[in-house]
Structure formats: C-alpha cells, structure tokens
Backbone bond lengths (Angstrom), bond angles and torsions (degrees), N, CA, C in turn:
res aa  C-N    CA-C-N  psi(-1)  N-CA   C-N-CA  omega(-1)  CA-C   N-CA-C  phi
1 M - - - 1.463 - - 1.530 109.91 -
2 I 1.328 116.34 134.18 1.456 122.28 171.60 1.521 107.42 -95.57
3 L 1.320 116.62 117.21 1.457 121.93 179.72 1.527 108.86 -97.20
4 V 1.332 116.35 125.64 1.457 121.96 -178.85 1.523 109.36 -114.35
5 F 1.311 116.05 124.45 1.459 120.35 169.12 1.521 107.01 -86.80
6 G 1.341 115.55 121.71 1.451 121.93 -172.90 1.513 108.97 115.73
7 K 1.322 115.94 142.00 1.469 119.10 -178.08 1.525 112.41 -138.08
8 T 1.323 117.48 -39.88 1.464 120.13 -173.91 1.530 112.96 -106.41
9 G 1.304 118.61 -7.69 1.460 121.00 177.81 1.517 111.27 -68.00
10 Q 1.331 115.42 170.73 1.460 119.96 -173.93 1.534 112.05 -62.94
11 V 1.321 117.07 -49.82 1.472 119.86 -177.99 1.523 110.70 -70.77
12 A 1.322 117.00 -41.51 1.469 119.94 179.72 1.526 111.08 -61.95
13 T 1.319 117.26 -39.50 1.469 120.60 177.75 1.520 110.38 -61.22
14 E 1.326 116.71 -43.91 1.467 120.06 179.68 1.526 111.91 -69.07
15 L 1.303 118.17 -34.17 1.468 120.24 176.20 1.522 110.72 -61.02
16 Q 1.330 116.51 -39.82 1.465 120.16 178.83 1.520 111.37 -69.99
17 R 1.323 117.48 -31.92 1.459 120.79 177.80 1.526 111.59 -69.42
18 Q 1.311 116.24 -36.36 1.463 120.60 -169.20 1.528 114.51 -99.88
19 G 1.313 117.44 -24.30 1.456 118.80 -172.94 1.519 113.18 -129.34
20 D 1.311 114.93 164.67 1.462 121.36 175.08 1.521 106.74 -88.49
21 V 1.335 114.98 89.48 1.452 120.49 -173.56 1.526 110.41 -126.58
22 T 1.316 115.11 158.78 1.462 122.24 171.17 1.518 106.86 -106.93
23 A 1.330 116.35 110.27 1.459 121.42 -174.89 1.529 110.20 -104.56
24 L 1.314 116.11 134.55 1.457 122.40 -178.03 1.522 110.47 -111.29
25 G 1.330 116.07 123.93 1.459 121.12 176.12 1.513 111.08 -88.47
26 R 1.335 115.40 -175.16 1.469 120.48 -177.33 1.520 112.29 -61.96
27 D 1.347 116.96 -29.94 1.461 119.51 -179.23 1.523 112.43 -72.68
28 Q 1.330 116.57 -15.84 1.461 120.35 -179.58 1.528 113.20 -108.91
29 A 1.310 116.47 -26.00 1.458 121.15 -178.51 1.520 109.08 -138.25
30 D 1.319 116.77 112.92 1.459 122.49 -178.96 1.525 108.68 -91.60
31 L 1.342 116.11 103.83 1.456 119.29 -176.40 1.528 113.10 -72.58
32 S 1.318 117.20 -7.63 1.461 118.72 173.86 1.528 111.31 -84.98
33 D 1.333 116.35 -1.25 1.468 123.03 179.00 1.530 108.56 -121.96
34 P 1.331 117.55 87.41 1.474 120.82 -173.51 1.522 114.26 -55.12
35 Q 1.308 117.18 -42.28 1.467 118.92 -175.48 1.527 112.57 -68.79
36 S 1.338 116.70 -30.21 1.463 118.42 177.02 1.525 110.13 -68.78
37 C 1.339 117.24 -33.35 1.467 120.06 176.78 1.524 110.51 -66.47
38 A 1.324 115.90 -42.06 1.462 119.62 177.45 1.525 110.90 -63.58
39 A 1.331 116.35 -38.39 1.465 120.35 -178.87 1.527 111.62 -65.29
40 I 1.327 117.17 -35.37 1.468 120.89 177.89 1.524 109.86 -61.60
41 I 1.328 116.63 -44.24 1.469 120.30 179.54 1.518 110.39 -63.94
42 A 1.319 116.48 -43.58 1.471 120.52 179.89 1.518 111.29 -62.34
43 D 1.334 117.21 -35.01 1.460 121.56 -177.83 1.529 111.85 -77.16
44 L 1.341 116.99 -43.97 1.467 120.72 -174.64 1.528 113.43 -82.96
45 K 1.333 116.74 -25.29 1.472 122.17 -179.86 1.535 112.64 47.81
46 P 1.329 117.30 59.32 1.475 120.18 179.34 1.523 110.71 -71.52
47 S 1.323 116.15 172.01 1.472 119.92 176.74 1.516 111.50 -87.85
48 V 1.334 117.08 -25.05 1.465 123.63 178.49 1.524 107.47 -148.82
49 V 1.339 116.43 145.68 1.466 121.16 172.96 1.525 108.71 -119.69
50 I 1.337 115.96 131.96 1.462 122.02 174.31 1.521 108.04 -119.24
51 N 1.324 116.79 122.67 1.458 119.73 175.58 1.518 109.34 -97.27
52 A 1.329 115.61 104.18 1.460 122.08 178.97 1.524 110.85 -109.76
53 A 1.336 116.84 15.63 1.462 121.62 -179.86 1.519 109.49 -108.71
54 A 1.327 116.21 149.80 1.457 119.99 179.63 1.518 109.78 -166.50
55 Y 1.323 115.46 163.93 1.457 122.43 166.93 1.520 105.46 -85.04
56 T 1.327 117.45 109.68 1.463 120.69 -171.46 1.529 113.70 -115.99
57 A 1.330 117.65 6.40 1.468 120.65 178.16 1.531 107.72 -77.90
58 V 1.328 115.99 87.73 1.463 121.75 -169.01 1.523 112.22 -58.55
59 D 1.322 117.98 -46.71 1.464 119.74 -179.04 1.521 111.79 -71.29
60 K 1.317 117.50 -40.97 1.469 121.21 -179.51 1.524 111.48 -64.16
61 A 1.336 116.45 -28.41 1.467 120.60 179.90 1.524 112.17 -62.47
62 E 1.329 116.97 -23.65 1.462 119.46 176.71 1.525 111.09 -61.06
63 E 1.324 117.31 -29.36 1.466 121.88 179.34 1.519 112.41 -100.44
64 E 1.333 116.76 -17.92 1.473 120.48 -176.62 1.526 110.98 -123.47
65 E 1.314 116.67 45.54 1.462 119.03 -175.00 1.530 111.88 -64.13
66 A 1.328 117.88 -34.19 1.462 119.93 179.60 1.526 111.10 -63.35
67 M 1.327 117.08 -42.22 1.464 120.28 176.88 1.524 110.82 -66.23
68 A 1.342 116.08 -45.11 1.461 119.68 178.24 1.525 110.88 -60.17
69 Q 1.328 116.57 -35.46 1.467 120.57 178.79 1.523 111.07 -64.70
70 R 1.313 117.52 -40.77 1.465 120.14 179.02 1.528 110.69 -64.01
71 I 1.330 115.86 -44.90 1.468 120.60 -175.39 1.523 111.83 -75.80
72 N 1.322 117.16 -41.36 1.471 120.95 -173.12 1.520 114.08 -91.86
73 A 1.315 117.60 -15.96 1.466 119.69 -176.61 1.526 112.97 -125.23
74 A 1.332 116.93 -57.37 1.468 119.16 -175.41 1.532 111.92 -64.31
75 S 1.327 116.81 -44.01 1.473 118.80 -178.47 1.528 113.09 -68.41
76 P 1.342 119.92 -46.93 1.468 118.01 174.66 1.526 112.94 -58.21
77 G 1.327 116.85 -36.65 1.461 119.35 176.74 1.522 111.95 -63.26
78 A 1.341 116.10 -41.57 1.466 120.28 178.05 1.525 111.30 -67.05
79 M 1.338 116.14 -40.40 1.466 120.04 176.46 1.528 110.43 -59.58
80 A 1.318 116.02 -47.00 1.465 120.10 -179.42 1.516 111.05 -62.73
81 G 1.330 117.40 -36.97 1.455 120.22 177.00 1.522 112.01 -62.88
82 A 1.332 116.32 -41.56 1.465 120.28 177.70 1.522 110.59 -64.90
83 C 1.336 116.93 -38.11 1.465 120.81 178.25 1.531 110.71 -67.37
84 A 1.317 116.95 -38.27 1.465 120.31 177.54 1.519 110.42 -61.48
85 H 1.327 116.36 -41.22 1.471 120.68 -179.50 1.523 111.50 -63.16
86 L 1.343 116.87 -36.11 1.463 121.76 -179.66 1.525 112.73 -90.57
87 D 1.339 117.04 -5.94 1.465 123.81 -175.89 1.524 110.98 56.54
88 I 1.332 115.06 51.01 1.465 120.86 175.24 1.529 108.65 -122.84
89 P 1.333 117.93 153.06 1.469 120.03 -177.31 1.523 113.06 -75.69
90 F 1.321 113.99 149.54 1.462 122.64 -179.78 1.522 108.77 -125.81
91 L 1.336 116.46 123.47 1.458 122.14 178.10 1.523 109.43 -113.15
92 H 1.322 116.05 136.84 1.461 121.13 -171.45 1.517 110.11 -138.59
93 V 1.330 116.68 137.23 1.461 121.82 179.76 1.526 109.56 -94.44
94 S 1.332 116.54 123.81 1.457 121.33 177.30 1.525 109.60 -119.96
95 T 1.329 117.56 -157.69 1.460 120.30 -164.67 1.526 113.00 -148.38
96 D 1.331 115.25 156.55 1.466 120.88 173.34 1.525 111.62 -67.99
97 Y 1.334 118.09 -14.46 1.464 121.12 -177.41 1.527 112.82 -67.47
98 V 1.338 118.01 -5.31 1.471 119.30 174.61 1.530 110.81 -72.18
99 F 1.341 117.55 -14.61 1.470 121.74 178.24 1.533 109.92 -96.57
100 D 1.347 115.74 167.07 1.462 118.86 -176.57 1.523 113.44 -87.11
101 G 1.336 117.80 -5.42 1.453 120.34 175.65 1.512 114.90 78.05
102 S 1.329 117.75 14.93 1.459 120.62 -179.10 1.526 111.11 -86.17
103 G 1.330 116.15 166.47 1.455 121.32 173.98 1.514 113.58 72.71
104 T 1.331 114.05 -170.33 1.462 120.58 179.79 1.520 112.30 -129.93
105 R 1.322 117.60 -3.10 1.463 121.37 179.53 1.527 109.59 -81.78
106 A 1.339 116.11 144.16 1.463 119.70 176.99 1.522 109.92 -65.93
107 W 1.334 115.85 136.93 1.461 121.92 -177.83 1.525 111.13 -72.16
108 T 1.331 116.29 135.19 1.458 121.39 172.52 1.524 109.33 -100.38
109 E 1.313 114.95 166.18 1.467 120.00 -177.65 1.528 112.81 -63.01
110 S 1.323 117.26 -25.55 1.468 120.60 -176.73 1.526 113.42 -93.50
111 D 1.330 117.91 -0.65 1.463 120.10 179.23 1.533 110.83 -67.04
112 P 1.329 117.47 151.02 1.473 120.68 178.17 1.525 110.99 -61.84
113 V 1.314 115.97 140.72 1.464 121.48 178.37 1.532 109.45 -97.92
114 S 1.316 115.45 146.04 1.466 120.63 -179.99 1.526 108.88 -164.93
115 P 1.330 117.20 74.68 1.464 120.12 -175.86 1.523 111.99 -62.19
116 Q 1.340 114.76 145.52 1.458 120.77 -175.29 1.530 113.72 -107.40
117 N 1.321 117.55 4.92 1.465 119.77 177.06 1.526 110.04 -148.17
118 A 1.327 115.71 171.71 1.466 120.92 -175.32 1.525 111.75 -62.60
119 Y 1.319 116.47 -43.04 1.462 119.86 178.53 1.528 110.46 -56.76
120 G 1.327 116.74 -48.68 1.458 120.43 179.42 1.515 112.59 -61.34
121 R 1.328 116.45 -39.66 1.474 119.48 178.78 1.521 111.30 -63.01
122 T 1.332 116.85 -41.38 1.470 119.00 -178.27 1.530 111.30 -71.97
123 K 1.324 117.17 -34.41 1.472 119.16 177.29 1.530 110.62 -68.94
124 L 1.321 117.47 -38.15 1.462 120.09 176.25 1.525 110.38 -64.76
125 A 1.322 116.78 -41.36 1.462 119.87 177.39 1.526 110.94 -61.22
126 G 1.321 116.83 -34.93 1.463 120.37 175.90 1.512 111.81 -64.00
127 E 1.326 116.71 -44.32 1.471 120.30 176.67 1.524 110.40 -57.31
128 Q 1.313 116.19 -45.95 1.467 120.72 -177.56 1.526 111.46 -64.76
129 A 1.342 116.11 -38.82 1.467 119.91 179.45 1.527 111.21 -66.94
130 I 1.311 116.78 -37.61 1.473 121.08 179.14 1.529 110.05 -64.92
131 R 1.327 116.59 -46.89 1.470 119.57 179.74 1.519 110.92 -61.77
132 A 1.325 116.33 -39.52 1.466 120.31 -177.81 1.528 112.43 -69.36
133 A 1.342 116.97 -23.74 1.470 120.25 -176.59 1.519 112.97 -72.03
134 G 1.325 117.02 -21.42 1.463 119.71 175.24 1.513 115.78 85.91
135 A 1.325 118.04 9.12 1.469 120.18 178.88 1.523 110.39 -78.13
136 R 1.324 115.86 154.53 1.470 119.57 165.93 1.521 106.11 -66.99
137 H 1.320 117.39 123.28 1.459 118.55 -169.95 1.522 112.17 -147.25
138 I 1.334 113.93 159.89 1.465 122.39 164.85 1.518 107.53 -131.38
139 I 1.321 115.30 126.46 1.460 122.26 171.23 1.524 106.40 -102.10
140 L 1.323 116.44 118.60 1.462 121.58 -176.29 1.525 108.90 -109.23
141 R 1.325 115.64 105.37 1.467 119.98 177.04 1.526 109.72 -83.36
142 T 1.327 115.50 133.61 1.453 119.67 179.37 1.523 109.56 -139.29
143 A 1.329 117.69 -175.64 1.463 120.55 -174.66 1.526 110.66 -157.60
144 W 1.327 115.87 154.02 1.462 124.13 168.57 1.538 111.84 49.69
145 V 1.323 115.97 53.58 1.466 121.53 -174.29 1.535 110.22 -73.79
146 F 1.335 115.82 138.25 1.464 120.04 176.16 1.519 110.21 -143.03
147 S 1.335 115.29 157.60 1.466 122.12 179.39 1.523 107.99 -168.26
148 A 1.314 116.09 -175.19 1.468 120.55 176.55 1.529 111.49 -85.64
149 H 1.339 117.39 0.24 1.466 120.85 -176.11 1.524 110.45 -118.73
150 G 1.332 115.28 159.66 1.450 120.10 173.76 1.521 112.86 67.39
151 A 1.318 115.08 -165.87 1.463 121.62 -179.84 1.519 109.23 -99.39
152 N 1.326 117.00 126.15 1.458 120.63 178.02 1.524 109.82 -159.49
153 F 1.309 116.33 172.16 1.459 122.73 -173.02 1.530 111.83 -62.51
154 V 1.308 117.94 -40.76 1.463 120.55 -178.34 1.527 110.52 -60.71
155 K 1.318 116.25 -47.92 1.460 119.82 -178.45 1.529 111.48 -66.71
156 T 1.334 116.19 -36.17 1.457 119.79 177.45 1.527 110.99 -63.88
157 M 1.333 117.18 -45.85 1.463 120.32 179.74 1.527 111.35 -62.48
158 L 1.313 117.47 -43.03 1.466 120.00 179.91 1.526 110.78 -64.90
159 R 1.316 116.51 -38.29 1.470 119.30 177.91 1.533 110.80 -64.56
160 L 1.318 116.82 -45.13 1.468 120.17 179.90 1.525 111.74 -64.13
161 S 1.334 115.83 -32.83 1.469 119.37 -177.81 1.520 112.56 -67.87
162 E 1.325 117.01 -14.66 1.468 119.78 179.26 1.527 112.31 -72.80
163 T 1.346 116.12 -21.55 1.471 119.09 -177.78 1.523 112.93 -127.84
164 R 1.325 117.67 -1.66 1.465 120.81 -176.54 1.522 110.05 -127.44
165 D 1.344 116.16 143.93 1.465 119.57 174.73 1.527 111.57 -111.64
166 A 1.357 116.52 3.64 1.458 121.44 176.17 1.523 108.93 -152.61
167 L 1.332 116.51 139.75 1.454 121.94 -179.37 1.523 110.11 -139.37
168 T 1.322 116.31 150.53 1.466 120.89 169.50 1.526 107.25 -105.43
169 V 1.343 116.32 131.37 1.466 121.82 -176.10 1.531 108.68 -135.91
170 V 1.313 115.63 141.32 1.468 121.56 -178.77 1.528 110.60 -56.86
171 D 1.337 115.19 133.01 1.464 120.04 -174.05 1.528 113.57 -120.96
172 D 1.350 117.76 3.04 1.465 119.08 -178.35 1.525 113.14 -112.36
173 Q 1.333 117.07 7.21 1.469 121.44 170.57 1.526 106.70 -101.50
174 I 1.334 115.99 124.42 1.466 120.93 -173.83 1.525 109.54 -119.42
175 G 1.328 115.85 134.02 1.457 119.79 179.10 1.518 111.88 -163.67
176 G 1.309 115.34 -167.03 1.453 121.14 -179.62 1.515 110.92 -120.24
177 P 1.330 118.76 104.04 1.464 120.49 175.29 1.534 109.98 -54.62
178 T 1.324 116.84 140.31 1.466 119.80 -173.34 1.522 110.93 -132.33
179 P 1.332 118.29 117.78 1.464 120.20 177.40 1.524 111.47 -65.41
180 A 1.330 116.46 131.21 1.458 120.46 177.90 1.527 111.25 -58.44
181 A 1.333 117.00 -32.79 1.466 120.31 179.07 1.520 111.43 -61.18
182 D 1.322 116.62 -38.32 1.464 120.50 179.47 1.520 111.45 -72.52
183 I 1.331 117.24 -35.64 1.463 120.19 175.87 1.530 109.47 -62.74
184 A 1.329 116.35 -44.69 1.467 120.21 -179.75 1.524 110.87 -62.15
185 A 1.333 117.48 -44.33 1.462 120.96 179.49 1.527 110.36 -61.88
186 T 1.317 116.19 -39.59 1.465 120.31 178.55 1.519 110.99 -65.18
187 L 1.322 117.67 -43.90 1.465 120.86 178.85 1.525 111.53 -61.52
188 L 1.327 117.32 -41.28 1.465 120.12 179.64 1.529 111.15 -67.03
189 T 1.331 116.90 -38.33 1.466 120.40 176.00 1.525 110.42 -64.16
190 L 1.320 116.52 -44.15 1.464 120.75 179.63 1.527 111.13 -65.49
191 A 1.329 116.44 -36.14 1.468 119.62 177.99 1.525 110.48 -61.11
192 D 1.333 116.66 -40.54 1.468 119.79 177.26 1.526 110.90 -63.17
193 H 1.317 116.82 -43.46 1.466 120.32 178.19 1.524 111.08 -61.74
194 M 1.330 116.44 -42.52 1.462 120.24 -176.20 1.525 111.69 -69.19
195 R 1.330 116.42 -28.82 1.464 118.42 174.87 1.521 110.43 -60.72
196 D 1.326 115.92 -32.60 1.460 121.46 179.28 1.530 111.91 -88.91
197 R 1.317 115.02 16.73 1.467 122.95 177.39 1.524 113.25 61.74
198 A 1.321 115.14 35.06 1.464 119.31 171.88 1.518 108.65 -65.74
199 K 1.321 115.54 157.90 1.461 118.36 -179.06 1.515 110.04 -68.30
200 G 1.309 115.45 147.95 1.451 121.36 179.72 1.514 111.35 -111.79
201 G 1.330 115.83 -148.73 1.451 120.86 -179.50 1.516 111.32 124.31
202 T 1.307 115.66 -156.03 1.457 122.22 -177.76 1.525 109.62 -107.29
203 Y 1.342 115.64 133.59 1.462 121.17 -177.35 1.525 110.03 -137.14
204 H 1.327 114.59 156.21 1.455 121.45 175.03 1.524 109.97 -108.57
205 Y 1.335 115.28 140.40 1.462 120.52 176.50 1.521 108.36 -147.32
206 A 1.322 116.35 116.89 1.459 120.97 179.24 1.519 109.13 -153.04
207 G 1.327 114.98 177.25 1.449 120.22 -177.05 1.516 113.31 -86.74
208 E 1.301 115.04 158.99 1.462 123.04 173.09 1.530 108.03 -135.93
209 P 1.338 118.31 154.64 1.461 128.39 1.51 1.520 111.95 -78.44
210 H 1.334 115.97 159.84 1.454 120.25 177.60 1.521 110.38 -66.86
211 T 1.324 115.26 147.48 1.459 120.92 -179.62 1.522 108.98 -153.08
212 S 1.311 116.68 176.10 1.464 121.22 173.79 1.527 108.72 -98.10
213 W 1.340 115.72 170.56 1.465 118.36 175.65 1.527 110.24 -61.43
214 A 1.331 116.27 -38.09 1.470 118.98 178.15 1.530 110.78 -64.94
215 G 1.330 116.37 -41.84 1.461 120.01 177.77 1.519 111.35 -63.82
216 F 1.322 116.10 -38.76 1.465 120.94 177.32 1.525 109.77 -63.75
217 A 1.333 116.48 -43.13 1.464 120.02 179.63 1.522 110.77 -61.16
218 R 1.333 117.12 -43.09 1.472 119.88 179.62 1.526 110.78 -61.51
219 A 1.345 116.47 -39.10 1.464 119.93 178.70 1.530 111.08 -66.01
220 I 1.316 116.40 -38.53 1.469 120.61 178.44 1.524 110.28 -60.94
221 F 1.333 116.44 -48.67 1.465 119.90 -177.51 1.524 111.29 -67.51
222 A 1.322 116.63 -36.66 1.471 119.73 179.16 1.523 110.52 -64.04
223 Q 1.352 116.39 -46.16 1.462 119.01 -178.24 1.528 112.22 -70.36
224 A 1.340 115.98 -30.88 1.470 119.42 -178.69 1.517 112.52 -86.74
225 G 1.351 117.09 -4.67 1.450 120.35 -179.40 1.516 113.05 69.17
226 R 1.329 116.89 32.85 1.467 121.56 179.82 1.536 108.65 -101.20
227 D 1.294 117.36 130.87 1.467 122.50 -179.14 1.527 108.90 -90.34
228 V 1.325 115.31 82.71 1.471 121.50 -178.86 1.520 108.48 -127.53
229 A 1.310 116.76 125.25 1.464 121.22 177.08 1.524 109.45 -82.48
230 V 1.338 116.69 133.48 1.465 121.62 -178.88 1.522 109.06 -115.80
231 A 1.324 115.81 119.58 1.464 121.55 175.62 1.523 108.78 -103.96
232 G 1.321 116.72 127.42 1.454 120.81 179.91 1.514 112.22 -78.12
233 I 1.334 115.96 139.86 1.465 121.75 177.55 1.524 108.94 -131.70
234 P 1.345 118.69 157.17 1.458 121.21 175.28 1.524 111.43 -75.75
235 S 1.322 116.47 157.03 1.470 120.88 178.98 1.523 111.61 -57.46
236 S 1.329 116.39 -30.59 1.468 120.40 -179.20 1.523 112.11 -62.77
237 D 1.324 117.02 -22.19 1.469 120.88 178.13 1.526 112.22 -85.09
238 Y 1.337 116.80 -5.85 1.472 120.48 -179.40 1.533 108.37 -135.04
239 P 1.346 116.68 69.14 1.470 119.59 -176.24 1.526 112.43 -67.38
240 T 1.318 115.50 143.06 1.465 122.62 177.71 1.528 108.43 -131.81
241 P 1.342 117.81 156.33 1.469 119.90 179.48 1.530 112.77 -56.51
242 A 1.336 117.38 -38.46 1.463 121.63 179.65 1.524 109.60 -102.18
243 T 1.316 116.18 133.80 1.463 121.15 176.80 1.520 110.14 -67.67
244 R 1.328 116.59 130.64 1.467 121.38 176.08 1.525 109.13 -97.59
245 P 1.333 118.40 142.64 1.468 120.31 177.49 1.516 111.96 -69.97
246 L 1.332 116.87 138.81 1.462 120.48 175.50 1.523 110.96 -75.54
247 N 1.329 116.28 -31.62 1.463 120.56 -178.83 1.520 109.90 -114.71
248 S 1.322 116.19 103.00 1.468 122.19 178.19 1.524 111.95 -108.61
249 R 1.338 117.01 16.15 1.461 120.06 179.16 1.534 109.67 -65.46
250 L 1.322 116.30 134.64 1.464 121.58 176.98 1.528 109.75 -118.98
251 D 1.315 116.10 129.90 1.466 122.04 176.12 1.527 108.02 -83.14
252 C 1.322 116.73 117.32 1.467 121.47 -173.75 1.528 112.87 -103.46
253 A 1.335 117.48 15.12 1.465 120.91 -174.38 1.525 112.60 -63.62
254 K 1.323 118.03 -35.04 1.467 120.56 -177.26 1.533 111.15 -63.54
255 L 1.314 116.60 -39.56 1.466 120.33 179.30 1.521 110.47 -66.03
256 A 1.333 116.30 -37.98 1.469 120.37 178.01 1.520 110.78 -67.15
257 T 1.316 117.00 -40.52 1.464 120.94 -179.11 1.522 111.70 -67.24
258 D 1.330 116.92 -45.35 1.469 120.77 -174.00 1.523 113.48 -81.93
259 F 1.337 117.65 -31.53 1.464 119.74 -173.34 1.529 114.08 -129.90
260 G 1.324 118.03 -1.90 1.460 120.70 -179.82 1.513 114.11 71.52
261 I 1.336 117.25 21.02 1.465 121.46 -178.86 1.517 108.79 -98.66
262 R 1.341 116.08 118.41 1.454 121.70 -177.34 1.528 110.81 -87.51
263 P 1.332 118.26 159.06 1.472 120.54 176.15 1.524 111.15 -57.49
264 A 1.321 115.67 152.55 1.462 120.76 -179.90 1.526 111.38 -69.56
265 D 1.313 116.20 143.43 1.459 122.65 172.54 1.528 106.53 -90.14
266 W 1.331 116.00 93.46 1.463 118.55 -172.17 1.521 112.88 -68.01
267 Q 1.320 117.99 -27.72 1.466 119.26 -179.87 1.530 110.73 -66.85
268 S 1.328 116.22 -39.78 1.468 120.01 175.25 1.523 110.54 -67.75
269 G 1.336 116.15 -41.92 1.460 120.02 178.27 1.516 112.07 -63.14
270 L 1.335 116.41 -36.89 1.464 120.76 177.73 1.521 110.45 -63.57
271 N 1.321 116.57 -40.97 1.460 120.43 178.87 1.521 111.06 -59.70
272 T 1.324 115.91 -41.88 1.471 120.63 179.05 1.520 111.09 -64.33
273 V 1.332 116.42 -43.35 1.472 120.63 -178.70 1.525 110.51 -65.69
274 I 1.315 117.45 -43.75 1.467 120.00 -178.89 1.525 110.70 -64.51
275 K 1.319 116.93 -37.94 1.474 119.26 176.80 1.524 110.87 -64.29
276 E 1.323 117.16 -36.05 1.461 120.04 178.34 1.529 111.39 -69.07
277 L 1.317 115.99 -37.96 1.467 120.18 -178.65 1.521 111.67 -77.29
278 N 1.346 116.52 -29.78 1.468 121.09 -178.86 1.531 109.89 -128.30
279 P 1.327 117.36 70.57 1.472 119.81 -175.21 1.529 111.73 -67.47
C-alpha cells in the first residue's frame, strides 16, 4: 500500500487519479500533531509513504510560522522516523523557496540553502528533519505547481480573464511552471524505484522552459484563446508580506541521470489543464 498524506491538494489529487493509493485528508491525519502522523504509519504499515501535504499559505506563514513549522517540519520528521522504524521509503515534496533566489543560474541540489521567508524556513527545516530521521527517503523540490484543481496561478489568470482585457503581472521572477500531474507521476515512479532499494536523497523536478510569471500568463491566455494584454512589472510594484525569490530555476539533471526522469514540459501540461477546465 502507498500511503499519501494529503487528499485535496494539487499533487495529492493527481496521485489519487494516477495510482492505487490510500490518501488521508485533514479529518484523518492532523499534520499539526506530528506524533499522530507517526502513529498512523505505525498502525497501517504501508509499503511506501508519500507526504504531499503542507502548510502552503506563503504570506500567512509570516504570521503563523510556529504552525507552519509543525506542519512542514515536525510532522514530516515524525513521519520519516516512523518509516525508518519500519524500514520503508519516505517521499516528500519540498520547494525552491529553500534557496535565496539570487542569480540567474538554475539551482542544483548541492547549492547552499538560504530561505528568505517563513514558508521557506519551515520547508528547509522539514528537509533537515527527514534526513536526520534516518529513513530511506527522497526529497523532491519543485516549483510553480499548477493543475485543474485547488488554487493556483493558471486558475487565477483564467478567472481574471473573464472580466479583464488587460493585466499587469510580475516579470522579474523566473522559474519553471510544473504540472501537478507530472509531479505525481514522478513520485509514483520514484516510489517503485525506492521499493527496490534504489538510492535516494534530494532531487529537483520542475518544468521547462524557464519563464516569468508574465510569460506564463501570456501562454495561458494564448492556449485558452483569451484576448488579454499582459504588461510585465517588477516585483517591487507588487509587494507581498513574504519575499518571493527572483530566481526559481531548478536544475533537474540529477533526476534524469539517476532515474531517467526528464523535466516536465509545462506547455503540454498547460494544454491538458486548460482542456480540463474548458472542455
């Protein structure tokens, strides 16, 4: 059995669509209670655990860092500890926000980490707790996740396009939009490898080619056939409580070398999502 923490999030939804998994929502697994999460693993004794749940309200985390720390760090650490005790693999979704967002080169797994906001700090603490627990694990860092479910940039842009014919969108943050469906497929492939005791560690997985949020918005409107003009603006013109990284590029070469998994083609994934949203 593949046990998934998370049920309604973007990646968790896709995991349920694509795999034979047991997914636990908030009513079944309280991620603010680390020991209860560990107890679930000890009781169910799955063959693999995937943590696709997190505190993802980036701006709100600036005011609720203690809660985000419990959900994003203490609970994954407890889950990994339970997996270590049972000698089963643990897969965990992390983020590009563990980096400081400087430069223009794509981040590799060995680059120094230096998160610039509370969300990033708690996700980094989760990575550290997982490694310290001693479980066979894969930490999969990703970025700019989108799908036909939940709240995400694609759905926001399409909603705004219903009443607007022009938008201003940040143009100096660069990254790789990543379809949740591709993240889920990658996690399921990695879970199969880990069952066979393949080596684990930390990996990057995101979409290519790299673009800005404004460039992503233009692609969304083009594929959806929406006539909306997009003007690029600097991040300084759109202040938020949490600092966003300017450079969210992730180098995915290690995942390709070790497992043959190539970066996601976000333009193809976007086409699939738009067709689902507008059948």
